[in-house]
C-alpha positions in Angstrom: 79.7 -83.4 23.3 80.2 -80.5 22.2 77.9 -81.3 19.5 75.3 -81.7 21.8 76.7 -79.0 24.2 76.6 -76.9 20.6 73.1 -78.5 19.8 71.7 -77.2 23.5 72.9 -73.9 23.0 71.4 -73.6 19.7 67.6 -74.4 20.9 68.2 -72.2 23.4 68.5 -69.0 21.2 65.7 -70.1 19.1 63.6 -70.8 22.0 64.7 -67.4 22.9 63.8 -66.1 19.4 60.5 -67.1 19.5 59.3 -66.7 23.0 59.9 -63.0 22.0 57.6 -63.2 19.2 55.1 -64.2 20.2 53.3 -61.1 22.2 54.1 -58.8 18.7 51.4 -58.3 16.7 51.1 -58.9 12.8 50.9 -55.5 10.4 47.4 -56.7 9.4 45.3 -56.3 13.2 47.8 -53.3 13.8 44.9 -50.0 13.8 45.4 -47.8 11.4 44.3 -44.5 11.9 43.5 -42.1 9.8 43.8 -38.3 10.4 40.6 -36.5 11.0 40.1 -34.8 7.2 37.9 -31.3 8.2 35.9 -30.3 5.1 35.9 -27.1 5.1 33.7 -25.8 2.0 30.9 -24.5 2.6 27.6 -26.2 1.6 24.3 -25.9 0.4 22.2 -28.8 1.1 18.8 -28.8 -1.3 16.3 -32.3 -0.3 13.8 -32.3 -3.1 11.8 -34.4 -5.1 12.3 -33.9 -9.4 10.8 -36.8 -11.5 13.0 -36.1 -14.8 16.3 -35.9 -15.3 17.0 -32.3 -14.7 20.2 -29.4 -13.6 20.1 -26.8 -11.0 22.6 -23.7 -10.4 23.8 -22.5 -8.0 24.8 -18.6 -8.0 26.7 -16.3 -5.1 29.0 -13.9 -4.1 31.5 -13.1 -1.6 31.0 -9.0 -1.9 27.3 -8.5 0.0 25.9 -7.3 -3.4 22.9 -9.7 -5.8 25.5 -9.2 -8.1 25.3 -12.5 -10.0 27.3 -12.7 -12.7 31.3 -11.6 -10.7 31.6 -16.0 -9.7 30.7 -19.1 -12.0 27.9 -20.6 -10.9 27.6 -23.8 -9.6 26.4 -27.1 -11.8 24.4 -29.8 -10.7 23.0 -32.6 -12.8 20.6 -33.7 -10.6 19.0 -37.3 -11.4 14.6 -37.5 -12.1 13.2 -39.6 -9.3 9.8 -40.1 -7.7 11.6 -40.1 -4.2 13.8 -37.1 -2.5 17.1 -36.8 -3.2 19.8 -34.7 -1.7 21.2 -31.6 -5.1 24.5 -30.3 -2.4 26.7 -27.6 -4.4 30.0 -27.2 -2.8 31.6 -24.4 -2.5 35.5 -23.9 -3.9 37.7 -24.1 -0.7 37.6 -21.0 1.0 34.6 -19.0 -0.9 32.9 -17.6 2.6 29.3 -16.3 0.4 27.4 -13.7 1.3 24.5 -14.6 -0.7 23.0 -17.0 -2.8 20.4 -17.6 -5.9 19.1 -20.3 -6.9 18.0 -21.6 -10.4 16.1 -24.8 -10.8 16.6 -26.5 -14.0 16.0 -26.7 -17.7 14.1 -29.1 -18.8 11.8 -28.1 -21.0 9.5 -31.3 -20.0 10.1 -31.1 -16.6 6.7 -31.5 -14.1 6.9 -28.8 -10.5 9.1 -29.6 -8.4 8.6 -30.0 -4.4 11.3 -28.3 -1.7 11.2 -30.6 0.6 14.3 -29.0 2.8 16.8 -26.7 2.8 20.6 -26.6 4.5 23.6 -24.5 4.7 26.6 -26.5 6.1 30.0 -24.4 7.1 32.7 -26.4 8.9 30.6 -27.5 12.0 27.6 -25.0 11.8 24.5 -26.3 10.1 21.2 -24.0 9.0 18.7 -25.7 7.9 14.6 -25.1 7.4 11.7 -27.2 5.9 10.5 -26.3 2.4 7.0 -24.2 3.5 10.1 -21.7 4.8 12.4 -21.7 1.9 9.9 -18.4 0.4 11.6 -16.7 4.0 14.2 -16.6 2.8 14.7 -16.7 -1.3 12.1 -14.6 -3.4 10.5 -16.2 -6.5 11.5 -14.8 -11.0 8.0 -13.3 -11.0 8.0 -13.4 -14.4 9.7 -17.4 -14.2 8.7 -19.0 -11.3 5.4 -20.0 -9.6 6.0 -21.2 -5.4 3.1 -22.4 -3.7 4.4 -21.9 -0.2 2.4 -23.8 1.7 3.2 -27.3 -0.3 6.9 -26.1 -1.3 6.4 -26.6 -4.9 8.2 -25.2 -7.6 6.5 -24.9 -11.2 7.7 -22.9 -14.0 6.3 -19.8 -16.3 5.3 -20.6 -19.1 5.5 -17.8 -21.9 4.9 -18.1 -25.7 4.6 -21.9 -24.8 8.1 -22.0 -24.0 8.5 -22.8 -19.9 11.0 -20.6 -18.5 13.4 -21.3 -16.2 12.3 -21.1 -13.0 14.6 -19.1 -10.3 15.3 -17.2 -6.9 17.2 -14.8 -5.5 18.0 -14.2 -2.1 15.0 -12.3 0.5 18.9 -10.6 1.5 19.0 -9.7 4.6 17.2 -12.8 6.2 19.9 -15.5 4.1 22.9 -13.3 4.8 22.4 -12.8 8.0 22.0 -16.5 8.6 25.2 -16.8 6.2 27.4 -14.5 8.6 26.1 -16.5 11.7 26.8 -20.4 9.9 31.1 -18.8 9.5 31.4 -16.5 12.7 
């Protein structure tokens, strides 16, 4: 009799333990909540068509000048492709540029490059233009660059048989004003 009573009590305790666990979720079914990561880097994105491998560079200033020797440029390797592609430059954290300069490659065999669009982002603010408006914000260095405004095509000047590296300097007021708008 005593054994039956102990067994009965043990059975009730076990039923209680298992029934209290049945509403718990397994660790695998729990939802993982990730904190939202805020990317506060200023970004410049060129959507371009570049047919051969190359390297582009972005120069920037932080003092309103166009003296691009004060900060090292950002270099971006671009894989050649007949399709459009984004070339994204992320400035160092907490750097807010005031002016930008873009150099379009060093490959001596590069074919004409098409600028499909130009974009700047800072936090959730964005400025984007189609390639055929690029000339409003940037001026080509005419000693190195041939730029067709209607097709937004960049070609290199050939000087004494040597291909120059195309580059664009800021049209200071329009570009500087758009940068100010998105960093407010």
